[in-house]
C-alpha positions in Angstrom: 6.1 28.5 -42.4 2.3 28.9 -42.3 2.2 27.5 -38.7 4.8 30.0 -37.5 3.9 33.1 -39.6 0.3 33.2 -40.6 -0.5 36.3 -42.5 3.1 37.8 -42.3 3.1 41.2 -40.6 6.5 42.5 -39.6 5.3 44.8 -36.8 3.2 42.0 -35.2 6.1 39.6 -35.4 8.5 42.1 -33.9 6.1 42.8 -31.1 5.6 39.1 -30.5 9.3 38.6 -30.4 9.7 41.4 -27.8 7.0 39.9 -25.6 8.5 36.4 -25.9 12.0 37.7 -24.9 10.5 39.8 -22.0 8.8 36.6 -20.7 12.1 34.6 -20.9 14.3 37.3 -19.4 11.7 37.5 -16.5 12.9 34.1 -15.3 15.0 36.3 -13.1 13.5 39.6 -12.0 16.4 41.5 -10.6 17.2 45.1 -9.5 20.7 46.6 -9.2 22.4 49.6 -7.8 23.5 50.9 -11.2 22.2 50.9 -14.7 25.5 49.5 -15.9 25.1 46.3 -13.8 21.5 45.9 -15.0 22.5 46.2 -18.6 25.3 43.7 -18.3 23.1 41.3 -16.4 20.2 41.3 -18.8 22.5 41.3 -21.8 24.1 38.2 -20.3 20.6 36.7 -19.9 20.0 37.3 -23.6 23.3 35.8 -24.7 22.8 32.8 -22.4 19.3 32.1 -23.9 20.3 32.2 -27.6 21.1 28.4 -27.4 20.5 25.6 -27.4 18.2 26.0 -30.4 15.2 24.2 -31.7 16.0 21.4 -34.2 12.7 20.1 -35.3 9.7 21.2 -37.3 6.3 22.2 -35.9 5.2 18.6 -36.5 8.0 17.3 -34.1 9.9 15.8 -37.1 13.7 16.2 -37.0 16.8 14.6 -38.5 18.7 12.6 -36.0 22.4 11.8 -35.5 21.8 8.7 -37.6 20.8 11.1 -40.4 17.3 9.6 -40.5 14.1 11.6 -40.1 12.3 10.9 -36.8 8.6 11.7 -36.9 6.4 13.4 -34.4 8.7 13.8 -31.4 6.7 14.7 -28.2 9.6 16.9 -27.0 11.5 19.8 -28.4 14.7 18.5 -30.0 17.6 20.8 -29.5 21.0 21.6 -31.1 24.1 23.8 -30.6 25.4 22.0 -27.5 28.8 23.6 -26.7 29.1 21.2 -23.8 32.8 21.5 -23.0 32.0 25.2 -22.2 28.4 25.0 -20.9 28.5 22.1 -18.5 30.3 24.3 -16.1 27.7 27.0 -15.5 25.2 27.3 -18.3 23.5 24.0 -17.6 23.5 24.2 -13.8 21.9 27.7 -14.3 19.3 26.1 -16.6 18.3 23.6 -13.8 17.5 26.6 -11.6 15.7 29.0 -13.9 14.4 26.6 -16.6 13.3 23.4 -14.9 10.4 23.3 -17.3 13.0 22.7 -20.1 15.0 20.0 -18.5 12.7 17.3 -20.0 13.6 18.6 -23.5 17.3 18.6 -22.6 17.2 15.0 -21.3 15.1 13.6 -24.2 17.4 15.3 -26.7 20.5 13.9 -25.1 19.0 10.4 -24.8 17.9 10.4 -28.4 21.4 11.4 -29.5 22.6 8.4 -27.5 20.1 6.0 -29.2 20.8 7.4 -32.7 24.6 7.6 -32.5 25.8 5.6 -29.5 27.1 8.1 -26.9 26.0 11.3 -25.3 26.8 14.5 -27.2 30.2 16.2 -27.0 29.7 19.2 -29.2 26.4 18.6 -31.1 25.5 20.7 -34.1 22.6 20.1 -36.5 22.4 16.3 -36.5 26.1 15.8 -36.1 28.6 15.6 -33.3 31.5 17.8 -34.3 33.9 16.5 -31.6 35.6 19.8 -31.7 36.4 19.8 -27.9 37.6 17.2 -25.4 36.3 15.1 -22.6 32.8 13.7 -22.0 30.9 16.9 -21.1 27.5 15.5 -21.7 27.9 13.2 -18.8 27.9 15.8 -16.0 25.0 17.6 -17.7 22.8 14.5 -17.8 24.0 13.5 -14.3 23.0 16.9 -12.9 19.4 16.4 -14.3 19.2 13.0 -12.8 20.5 13.9 -9.4 18.2 17.0 -9.2 15.2 14.9 -10.3 14.4 17.2 -13.2 13.3 14.6 -15.8 10.9 12.1 -14.3 9.5 10.5 -17.5 12.8 8.9 -18.5 13.8 5.9 -16.4 17.0 6.9 -14.5 18.5 3.5 -15.3 18.2 4.2 -19.0 19.9 7.5 -18.5 22.7 5.8 -16.5 23.1 3.3 -19.3 23.9 6.2 -21.7 26.4 7.6 -19.2 28.1 4.3 -18.7 28.3 3.5 -22.4 29.7 7.0 -23.1 32.4 6.6 -20.4 33.3 3.0 -21.1 32.7 2.5 -24.9 35.0 -0.5 -25.2 32.7 -2.4 -22.9 29.2 -1.0 -23.3 28.9 1.1 -26.5 26.5 -0.5 -29.0 27.7 1.5 -32.0 31.3 0.8 -32.8 31.5 3.8 -35.1 31.7 6.0 -32.0 35.4 7.2 -31.7 37.2 6.1 -28.6 39.0 9.5 -28.1 41.5 7.9 -25.7 38.9 6.3 -23.3 40.5 2.9 -23.8 43.7 4.4 -22.3 41.6 5.9 -19.5 40.1 2.5 -18.6 43.5 0.7 -18.8 46.0 3.2 -17.4 43.8 5.8 -15.6 45.1 8.6 -17.9 45.9 9.3 -21.6 49.6 8.9 -22.3 51.6 11.4 -24.4 53.3 8.6 -26.3 50.0 7.1 -27.4 47.8 8.2 -30.3 46.2 11.2 -28.6 47.4 14.8 -28.2 46.3 17.3 -25.5 46.5 14.4 -23.1 46.5 16.4 -19.9 43.5 18.4 -21.0 41.6 15.3 -22.1 42.5 13.3 -19.0 41.5 16.1 -16.6 38.1 16.5 -18.3 37.5 12.7 -18.2 38.1 12.7 -14.5 35.4 15.3 -14.0 32.9 13.2 -16.1 33.9 10.0 -14.2 33.1 11.7 -10.9 29.7 12.6 -12.2 29.1 9.1 -13.4 30.1 7.8 -9.9 27.5 10.1 -8.3 24.7 8.7 -10.5 25.9 5.1 -10.0 25.9 5.5 -6.3 22.4 7.1 -6.3 21.0 4.1 -8.2 22.7 1.5 -6.1 25.4 0.4 -8.5 28.1 0.2 -5.9 30.8 -1.5 -8.0 30.4 1.0 -10.8 30.4 3.9 -8.4 33.7 2.8 -6.9 35.2 2.2 -10.3 34.2 5.6 -11.7 35.3 7.3 -8.5 38.7 5.7 -8.8 39.0 6.9 -12.3 38.1 10.4 -11.2 41.0 10.4 -8.8 43.5 9.9 -11.7 44.4 13.6 -11.5 46.7 12.6 -8.6 48.9 10.7 -11.1 49.4 13.8 -13.2 50.6 15.9 -10.2 54.3 16.6 -10.7 55.4 17.8 -7.2 58.7 19.0 -8.6 57.1 21.9 -10.4 53.6 21.8 -8.7 51.7 21.3 -11.9 49.7 18.7 -13.7 51.9 17.2 -16.4 51.8 14.4 -19.0 52.7 10.8 -18.4 53.9 8.2 -20.9 52.7 4.6 -21.2 55.0 3.5 -18.4 53.7 6.2 -16.0 56.8 8.4 -16.2 56.5 12.2 -16.7 57.4 13.8 -19.9 61.0 15.0 -19.4 61.2 18.5 -17.9 62.5 21.0 -20.3 65.3 23.3 -19.2 63.8 26.5 -17.6 60.4 24.9 -17.3 57.8 27.7 -17.4 54.1 26.9 -16.5 53.0 30.0 -18.4 53.8 28.3 -21.7 51.2 26.2 -23.5 52.3 22.9 -25.0 50.6 20.2 -27.0 49.7 18.4 -23.8 47.0 21.0 -22.9 43.7 22.1 -24.4 43.4 25.9 -24.8 45.5 26.3 -21.6 48.8 25.8 -19.9 50.1 24.0 -16.8 49.0 26.9 -14.5 45.3 26.7 -15.5 45.0 22.9 -15.7 46.6 22.4 -12.3 43.3 23.7 -10.8 40.9 21.7 -13.0 39.7 19.5 -10.2 36.2 21.0 -9.4 35.0 17.5 -8.3 37.6 17.1 -5.5 38.9 20.5 -4.3 39.7 19.1 -0.9 41.5 16.2 -2.4 43.6 18.6 -4.5 44.4 20.6 -1.4 45.6 17.5 0.3 47.7 16.6 -2.7 49.3 20.1 -2.6 50.0 19.8 1.2 46.8 21.0 2.8 44.3 23.9 2.7 47.0 26.6 3.2 49.1 25.2 0.4 46.1 25.3 -2.0 45.3 28.9 -0.9 48.9 29.9 -1.4 48.9 28.3 -4.9 45.7 30.2 -5.8 47.4 33.4 -4.6 50.4 32.6 -6.8 48.1 31.9 -9.8 46.6 35.4 -9.5 49.9 37.1 -8.9 51.8 35.3 -11.7 53.3 37.0 -14.7 50.6 37.1 -17.4 53.0 36.7 -20.3 52.0 33.6 -22.2 54.9 33.6 -24.7 54.6 32.9 -28.4 52.1 30.5 -29.9 49.6 30.5 -27.1 46.0 29.8 -28.0 44.0 33.1 -28.4 41.3 31.6 -26.2 43.6 32.1 -23.1 42.3 35.6 -22.4 40.9 37.7 -19.6 44.0 37.2 -17.6 44.5 38.0 -13.9 48.0 36.7 -13.4 47.6 33.2 -15.0 43.9 33.0 -14.1 42.2 33.1 -17.5 38.6 34.1 -17.1 38.2 34.4 -20.9 38.2 30.6 -21.2 36.2 27.9 -19.4 38.8 25.7 -17.5 39.3 28.6 -15.1 35.7 29.4 -14.3 35.4 27.6 -11.0 38.8 28.6 -9.7 38.0 31.8 -7.7 35.4 29.8 -5.7 38.0 27.3 -4.6 39.0 29.8 -1.8 35.8 28.9 -0.1 37.0 25.3 0.4 40.2 26.4 2.2 38.6 28.8 4.7 39.3 32.0 2.8 35.8 33.1 1.5 36.7 36.8 1.5 39.2 36.1 -1.3 36.4 34.4 -3.3 34.3 37.5 -2.7 37.0 39.9 -3.6 38.1 38.3 -6.8 34.7 37.3 -8.1 33.6 41.0 -7.7 36.8 42.1 -9.4 36.0 39.9 -12.4 32.4 41.1 -12.6 33.4 44.7 -12.3 36.5 44.7 -14.6 36.2 41.9 -17.1 32.5 42.5 -18.1 31.3 45.8 -19.5 28.2 47.4 -21.0 30.0 48.3 -24.2 30.3 46.5 -27.5 32.7 43.5 -27.2 32.0 43.6 -23.4 33.3 40.2 -22.7 37.0 39.3 -22.0 36.8 36.1 -24.1 34.6 34.0 -26.4 31.0 33.9 -25.3 31.1 30.1 -26.0 27.4 29.7 -26.5 26.4 31.4 -23.2 29.0 30.1 -20.7 30.7 33.4 -20.2 27.3 35.0 -19.5 26.1 32.2 -17.3 29.1 32.6 -15.1 28.2 36.3 -14.7 24.5 35.6 -14.0 25.2 33.0 -11.3 28.0 35.2 -9.7 25.7 38.2 -9.8 23.2 36.2 -7.8 26.0 35.2 -5.4 26.3 31.5 -6.1 28.2 29.0 -8.3 28.0 25.2 -8.7 31.7 24.2 -8.5 31.2 20.4 -8.4 30.1 19.4 -11.9 26.7 18.0 -10.8 24.5 17.4 -7.8 23.4 20.9 -6.7 25.8 22.1 -4.1 26.4 25.8 -4.8 29.2 27.9 -3.4 28.2 31.3 -2.1 30.0 34.4 -3.3 29.4 38.2 -3.4 26.1 39.0 -5.1 25.7 42.3 -6.9 21.9 42.2 -7.2 19.9 44.4 -4.8 17.1 41.9 -5.1 16.5 38.9 -7.5 13.3 36.9 -7.6 13.4 33.5 -9.3 10.2 31.5 -9.9 11.0 27.9 -8.9 7.7 26.2 -9.7 4.4 25.4 -8.0 3.8 29.0 -7.3 7.0 29.4 -5.2 9.8 31.9 -5.6 13.4 32.1 -4.4 14.5 35.6 -3.5 18.0 36.9 -3.0 18.3 40.2 -1.2 21.5 42.1 -0.4 21.9 44.6 2.5 24.5 47.3 2.8 26.2 46.6 -0.6 28.3 49.2 -2.4 31.3 49.4 -4.7 33.5 49.1 -1.6 31.3 46.7 0.4 32.0 43.5 -1.5 32.5 41.2 1.5 29.8 39.2 3.1 29.1 39.4 6.9 26.5 36.7 6.9 24.1 34.7 4.7 20.6 34.2 6.2 18.2 31.7 4.7 14.6 32.1 5.7 15.6 33.9 8.9 18.3 31.4 9.9 22.0 32.1 9.5 23.8 29.6 7.3 26.9 27.9 8.5 29.7 27.9 5.9 29.4 29.1 2.3 27.1 26.6 0.6 23.5 26.3 -0.3 21.8 23.3 -2.0 19.6 23.0 -5.1 16.8 21.6 -2.9 17.0 24.6 -0.5 16.6 26.9 -3.5 13.8 25.0 -5.2 11.9 24.9 -1.9 11.5 28.6 -2.2 12.1 31.3 0.4 14.5 34.2 0.9 18.3 34.4 1.1 19.4 37.7 2.8 23.0 38.6 2.3 24.5 41.2 4.6 27.5 43.0 3.0 30.4 44.8 4.6 33.6 46.6 3.6 
């Protein structure tokens, strides 16, 4: 207490807090056409930065996942990792605007692995709560590895943690770590509804995303067999595609679909899904959008299915999870499994629909009033989606640094990217009606397509976005 508050003086502490927040919020210096947009954006920045939180004393001492005190850590240990939510946008955003903190993120995650036996799932004050599904720590650590943002931990050691987390029956050193259906995943390629797990579609779909991230790291490090194995696991979503009703559905131990109920309605949540229904989970393939399109019958088929999602009846029926909120048709912006979906139009040659719907969500589902979110903030994920979308980009693939371009609302945004360099985004001709993009120009050269890479951003420069009605 003495180290943090010598000679307690309320006004001095309040001023210091204000200055500290001003410094952190200045990680993006942005201007907007309206005060409403500015207020929403910087409120989002504040919400986003509330976590993860420091979980050590000024000496570096902290209590680990093994419930032992670890002395004198040379990194800032962190907690409140709502990873099922935050791996989608909050952590990719951190790699852009907080590269200086990625060392703390990586060391914290690795120490959780050493102390407990796997990467965090939903870590809170020295414990993993396991309150959500999948292996969301894997894409977060994979993103840090692939972007080269923690150079003082051997990448092979980080990959060891990823592999042990994904394949615990083979590699986990701590047998207390719960399997959470990953033995089924390794054996069958999915979690069966007649096994010991519930929410099997939700869990399987999340594991496929993590497996794809593991495959990217294995490939980068030259572990070819592992890369192929994890990639094959990531393709398991194809097994869950029920072409009869054009949805992802649960399989049994024999590989047969759960019997279709009479009057099947994809709006209805069942015990096979996690905070969602068949509509929403059908699109939870951010790691292989083109593969999903092929499964559905081609780019046009996926585009049509996205149209149908947004036009569907929003009635969820009785007993639906309250988290399924912020509905546009059956697109549920108030919960995380939908957050990448609007950017999928980019992959099928319809970027104007991405631009239209992303702007609609920013304008209609975020406000500058109390309770100005259409769903649970989920430790910064709702706000991180807004921040990235306001800048005009979003990392759909769970790791690796390929960002889909959208429809920015900033007039100008300047992001310090290290080594005295900045990356600036400028819009030209934007208005409430001019939400479509005529062209993206990076450092004076027009971009082909609708992507920009992490390396291009971190190299510094200017992205000019020319808007049209």
